[in-house]
C-alpha positions in Angstrom: 12.1 5.8 -4.6 10.7 6.1 -1.2 7.7 4.1 -0.3 5.7 5.1 2.8 3.4 3.2 5.0 0.9 5.5 6.5 -2.2 5.5 8.6 -4.8 8.4 8.0 -7.1 9.1 11.2 -10.4 10.9 10.4 -12.5 13.1 12.3 -15.0 10.2 12.3 -15.6 6.7 10.7 -13.5 6.2 7.5 -17.1 5.2 5.7 -18.4 8.9 6.2 -15.7 10.4 4.2 -16.5 9.0 0.6 -15.2 11.7 -1.4 -11.8 12.2 0.7 -11.4 8.6 -0.5 -12.0 9.0 -3.8 -9.7 11.9 -3.8 -6.7 9.5 -2.5 -8.0 6.8 -5.4 -7.4 9.5 -7.9 -3.6 9.8 -6.8 -1.7 7.1 -8.6 1.2 6.6 -6.1 -1.5 5.8 -3.3 -2.8 2.3 -2.8 -5.5 2.2 -0.3 -5.4 -0.5 2.5 -7.8 -1.7 5.4 -9.8 0.7 7.1 -11.1 0.1 10.8 -13.2 2.7 12.8 -11.9 6.2 11.7 -8.2 4.8 10.8 -7.1 4.2 7.0 -4.0 2.5 5.9 -2.3 3.4 2.7 0.8 3.1 0.7 2.6 5.8 -1.1 5.1 4.7 -3.9 6.4 7.7 -5.3 9.5 8.4 -7.6 11.1 11.1 -5.6 11.5 12.2 -2.0 10.0 15.6 -3.1 7.1 13.8 -4.7 6.3 11.8 -1.4 6.3 15.0 0.6 3.9 16.5 -1.8 1.5 13.6 -1.4 2.1 13.7 2.4 1.1 17.4 2.9 -2.0 17.1 0.2 -3.5 14.1 2.4 -3.0 16.2 5.6 -4.9 18.9 4.2 -7.7 16.7 3.0 -11.4 17.1 4.6 -11.9 15.2 7.6 -8.2 14.3 8.0 -7.1 14.9 11.6 -3.8 13.0 11.7 -1.4 11.3 9.6 0.9 8.7 11.1 4.2 7.0 9.7 4.3 3.5 9.9 7.0 2.8 7.8 9.4 4.2 5.3 12.0 2.5 3.0 13.9 3.8 0.1 14.0 1.5 -3.0 16.9 2.5 -5.3 15.5 0.4 -8.2 18.5 -1.7 -8.3 17.6 -5.5 -7.9 20.3 -7.7 -6.0 22.6 -9.8 -8.2 21.8 -13.6 -8.2 
């Protein structure tokens, strides 16, 4: 399971992109993080690498998005370490 920490850069202040933020909120694999100026942090926790790539592509195509930067990517195999 890929988990990605991403930073979206908008054309202008995040607060001016209400509809795009609402679109992000409707994607169950996305958690919205902190916003600062034109940047918004999100976490994508998807079931597969393919779904992760689908979400990345969708985010890049949203109105007002000018850049999508990767802050972190990790892969969770779903197994907990033995105690």
